[in-house]
N, C-alpha and C positions, 0 to 999 in steps of 0.2 A: 536045611540049608544050604548046601550046592546045589540042592535042585532049582532051587527058586535064583540062583546065581547065574547059572546054565541056563533056564529059561528067558532071563532077561539078556543073556547075550545071543540068545539065538533070535528074540523077536526081529531085533534090527535085520539081521540076515534074511529072516523070511518076507519083511514090508520091503526089504531092496530088490528082493528075487520077486515080488509081485509088481512094483514097479519096472522093473526090466521086462516083464512080461506083458505087461500094459502099456508099454513104449514099443516095442516088439507087436504088438496089434494093432497099436495107432498106427506107425507105420505102414503096417500090412494096408491098413484100413484107407488109408490115407494112397497108398500105393495104386491099390483097387480104385477109387475112385479116379486119381489120375489118368486111369489105364481105363476107363470106361467114358470119361469126357476125352480124351483122346479118340478112341472107337467112333463117339458119336460124331465128332466133329468129322472124321474121316469121310463116316456113310453120310453124312448130311454134302461134303464136296462131292462124292463121286456122283450122286444124286444130282446136284448143282450141272454137273459138266454133261453129265446124261442128258438133261432137258435141255443144254443151250445146244446139244449138237444134235439132236432132235429137233428143235425150231428153228436151226438152219439147214440142215436137210430139207425140211417141207419147204421152207421159205424159197430154198433155191429151186427146189420143183418146182415149187406154185409161179415164181416166176418163169421159169422155163415155159411150164404150162400158156402162162397169159401172153409171152412173145409167141411161141407158135401159134396160138390162135387167133393174136394181132396180125401177123404175116401171113395164115390163112385168110381172113377176113379182108385184109388188103387187097391179094391176090385176086378173091372172087368181086369185089369191087369194081377192079381193073376189066377185067372183061365185061 
C-alpha cells in the first residue's frame, strides 16, 4: 500500500521534470531558429553590400572609360 502512495507522489515530479526538460528543449530550439534567422539576414545583407559595391565600381569605371573615349573622339575630330 505504501508503494502505491509513493509511486503516486513521484509521478507528478516526473511529469514536472519532463515538462521542464521539454521547455528547455523548446527554448533551445527557438534560440537556434532565431540564431539561424539572424545569420541568414546577416549573410543576405553582406551579399547585397558586395553586389552594390561591385556595381558602383563597375559603373564608375565604365563612365570613366566613356568619358575618356569621348575626349579622344573629340580630339580626333578637331584635327
